[in-house]
N, C-alpha and C positions, 0 to 999 in steps of 0.2 A: 454238605462234604463234598470238593469237587471227586468228582470222575473222571477216567479219563475219555478222551474227546471222543463223541459217538463214529464220526467220518472228519476226515485227513482236516491240516490245518497247514493252508500255506504256508510256505518261511519268506516268503515277501508278497506284502499286493500293492498297487499304489493308492491316493487319493485323487478319484478322476468325481467331478461332477457336470452338471450341465454347460457352465463355463466353457470348460476346457472345448466341449465343444459345439460350443457357439462361435466362440474364437477361430478354431478348426478352422469351421463351417466358413466363416467369413475370411477367410484367407486363401481358402481354395477357387474361393467364388472374382475375388477383388488383386489380391497378387500377382500383379501380375504388368508390363509394360514398365511405366516408370515410378507402380505403387509396390514392382514383385521386390524389394527388402524394408518396403515401411516394416512390416511387421519384426523381422531381425532385429531390426535396429532398436525398434521401442524392448523388444527382449535385453535386448544388451545395452540399453542402459537404466535398465531396473536392476537388470543383472548387480552394473559396477557400482549402483549405488547401493545396494544394501552388503557385497562384499566391502565396500568401502573403498574402489578403486577407482582408479583414469578413465580404462579399457578394456573393455570385453568385446571378444570373435567367437560368433556363433559357428559353431560347429557338425560336423557327421556325430562325432566321437571323443571321448577323451583322448583316446590313443593317438587318432590326429595331429589332435591338441601338443602331446607330447613329441611328438616327431618335429611338428612344426618352431616347435620351444629349442628344441634342438639344434634343428634347420636356420634356425635364424638367429643363434645367437653362437655360429659360425663351428658348431660340436662336426663334427669327421673321421673320417679316414686315422689311424697312430691317433688318437685320441681314447680316453680314459676318462672313464664315467662312476663314477659310485654311485653304487645302488644298496636299499635293505637286501639282503639275502632272503628273504618271506615279504611277499608280495604277489599281487595280483600276476600272471604274465607280465598283462599288457602292460604295466611303468616302467620297465625294463628291457620289450622286442624292441622299441625307437629308436632304441641305441646300435642297433644290429640294424635296424633302418635306413642309418644314416652312415654307416662302414664302420659307428667307431665301435670300441671292447666293454662290455658293461664289468663292475666287478666290483664280487658282492663283497656283503661285508657285514655283523653281526647286528640284529634287533635288541633292544633294553631287551629285561624281561617282565617289564609292567606293562608300560602303554606298547609294545610291541610294535616300536618303531624303530626306526634310524637309529642306531649306537654312534652321541657323537665321535665318542676315542677311540669306534672303531675306522669312523673316517678317517678321523687325522693318523692312525696307522697304516692311514690304507693310500696313502697317496706321492705319487708320485713326479716324475719330472712330466710323461706324458698322463696327469693328470688334469682336463678340460671343464668337469661339469659333475656337479653332486643332485645328484634325485632323492628328494627328502616324499614322503609316503604318509602319511595321515589314514595310517591305518582302522581302516571301522569306526571311524570317527575320532579317531582317538589324536592328540599334537604330539610334532615333533617336537624334540627344543629348538623352534627352529635363532632363537638368539647363538646357545653356542656352534649351530651351523651355518652361520652369516657370519659367529665371527673367527666359524676355519673361512666358510670358502672369502673373506676377505681379506685375509692374510695373505696366502696362495692365490690371487685372484681364479678363483674356478666363481660360473654363473652356479648359483644357487636357483634351480624349478624346487615350487611345491606341487607336488601330485595331493592333488586336496578331492581325488573326482568320490573319496566313501566318507566325507568328512563337511559338507555344504549345513555352517550352521556350528559351526565346532566352533571352538573362540581359545584363544591363547593369552593373559592377560587385558582381557578385553576388546582385544583383535582377533578379526575374522580367519575361518582358515580360507586362504589364494590373497593372504595381502604378508608372506614373509619373504617367497621367492621373486627374483628378479623376472620369472612370466610364472601362472600356477595354472591347471586344468583342473574344470571339472567334469563329469560324467552324468548328466542323463538317461543314463538305461534304465526301462521298464524293473526293474529291484530296488531303484535309488532312492535317495530323500527325496529331490525331486526326479522327475519323466516329464518325456517327449515321445519315449517309442524308443528310441534313440537317439544318440547329440552331447552336444559337450561345448564347452565355455574354455575358451581362452584369454586367462586377464593378463595386466602390466598394468604399472606406472612409467614401464621405457616408451620416450616415442621413436626412439631408433630401434629397437623392438619389435612396434606395432607396425611399424611401416613396411618388416620386413615379414612377418608374417603375412602382412594382405598380402605385401605380392607375392610370395610362394604360395597362398592358397591359393590361387586364380591365373594357372599357370604362368608362369613370370612374367603375368604380366605385371605393369606401375601401376595405384592405382587412380580409377578414375581415365586410366588410358580409352577408346572408343573404335578404335584404330585395331585392336585383334594383332598390335604389334607386339612383341613379345620377347623379353629383352634376357631370360635363359631359362630351362627345362625343367618344370616344376610341379607344385603339384595340383589336387582337385578336392578342396574340401571345403563345403560350404554347406550349411545345413537350409533344410525348406523351409517356406513359409509356417508350412503347415506345421511345423513341430516349433516351431516359433513362437505360433500363437499359444500351442500348448503352455508352452512355459512360461507366456505371458501370464494365464490365465494361473499356472503354477506359486508364479511371482507372486502376485496378488493374495496371495493366506500362506504367505512361506510362511511366515511366523508362526501362525497359529501352528502348520506341522513339525516347524521343530519343535514344538513345544510339544505337540502331540507323542514325538516320539523318545522322546524325556520322560516322560509318563509315563510311558512301556514299560520302558527299561525298572521306572521306581516299585511300577508290577513286580514284574519279572526279582527285584531285590528287592521287593516282599515276602515275596511267595518262596524263595530261597534259602532267605534267611538261615545260616546255623548250619545248613548239610554240608558237613566237611567231605571233605574231597572233590570240590570245582573251587576255579577263582572267573568270577563274571568280571569285565569292564574294564577297568583304571579308568580312575578322573580325580586326578592331583588335586589341586585347591584351589594352582592356577590357570588352569582350562574349567572348559563347560563341553561335553562330548556332546553331541549329536548325536551319537548311540546309530550310527544307523542298520547296525545287524547285534544284537546283542547274544552274545557268546558268555561260555563253559570252556573253562579249562582244567581238564579234570586231572587230579593225581594220578603222573603216571606209578603210582603203586596200588591204583585201585587196575592196574593189569588191563585196560581197551582205551583198544586207540580208538581214534576219530571212526573209519569207519563201521565195528562195531557197534560205535554210539550210536551212527544214525541209526545202522542197522536194526538194530531192538527201540530206537525213537517212534521209524515209522513201520511198525511192528505195532504200535498203540499210535498209528492215528495220529503223528504227527513228523510231517516234513522239517530235515534241516542242511544244512550247509556244509562240509568239510572248510575249517579255517586251510588257510592258505599254505602250500605246502609249500619248501624254501627249495627255493628255486636251482638250487648249487645238485638236486637230486634228481631233476629232474631227466627225463629223457632228452629233451629238449639241448641243452645244452652239456648233456655226456661228454661228447667229445672234446671238450674243450674247458679243460683241467687249470689251466692259467685265471678262471679266474674264478678260482674258488683261494686263493691263492693267500689271502690275509684273512682266513676263516681258521677261527681256531679252532681245536680235533673237536669239542663239543660243542657247539653251539649255542646259548640263551635259545634260538628260536626258536631248535630243537622240541621244545617239550609243547607247545601250544598249535609248533605245523602238523603235531604228530595226534597230540589230547585234544586239542579244540573243535569247536561245534559252531555253530550257530546256530539259535531257534528263530525261530518265529517271529519276526520284526516289522509284519507288515503294519497299514493303517486300518486294515480291518481288525486289530488286536481290541481286545478288551480286558478287564480284570477276572472277567470267568474262563476266559478265552488264554489268558497266561495263569491262570488255577491250575488251571485242565495241561496246558505243557509242564507245567510242573511239578502237579504228582506226577505224570510222565517220567520225567527228572529222573525226580527218586525213586522209583520204583531200578528204572540203571542201573543206578546210582549205588543203590539195594543187593544191583548182581553181583557186586561186588566186595561189595564191604562181607 
């Protein structure tokens, strides 16, 4: 019979092989002078091919990618950007970077993604863009969001930072917005330490991104004649080398992530009082994080669940909070004007916990985590 873990099981762990070290060393030794962008170019080409888009631009992180996406699309002061109330703040902070105003709307209770009807209700004459977030590997209702964006001439941005490898109707995450972004943070499905990618099929947006990310220099400029004040957002060659190695086996890595979820689903089957990540029939979820949401009737919020799991040698992360409740936005009540009195996002944001989801997970380790989860749930039963 499975027992509680004898030592702490981390909540995240990357998949790193000697190949990553080999390519990183090559980049450190050779990616200089005329070859300084060779690894980045290869990484971008491999990544664009995997996602199924025309162009990919390697960047320091997904936050910079969102910043560039908004700036390239011309979003700025006086504009409103409709965003989900429940996500990591990095999905929304770039709206403030460009001087626009985020507008928080509710999420769907099952997929935890932005509610298209809430988006529709929040459109004002100042609305300029929509950011949908594929939360924890789940997928937004992109056909509905696309129809809304087209009807109101809004820019549609897909934050796929957590959804690499997820699909909707057979199409990869990252193919649904006018621009889309990914993260390669050390906890993500694919890692480069830090790092991100912006993808698009739009040639004009690509050209604008390329100029804005290099201090306002037109692509190919060799005379350092800046045409505007812009940003410095580039990925190093060593990071790109790590990305190449990860891309080479991305299929098996995504399969492993899905397998980990299947182990959790089997181990926790029949446990009353919890809900796991959703996977509608038309979605394949890459399950960046395996998540449980406790029934509020159990009376245990996410922080108590985390404390109880930690006491049983299981590390965890809290489900992202409602941005509308954070101190960071407490002085901006206008941002909350389209939220219902009791948002659907309140339940997962209050009672959700991410379980260990790293590539180190095995059936035995998942079984040990499940023992801990059952004990914690039974405390309140």
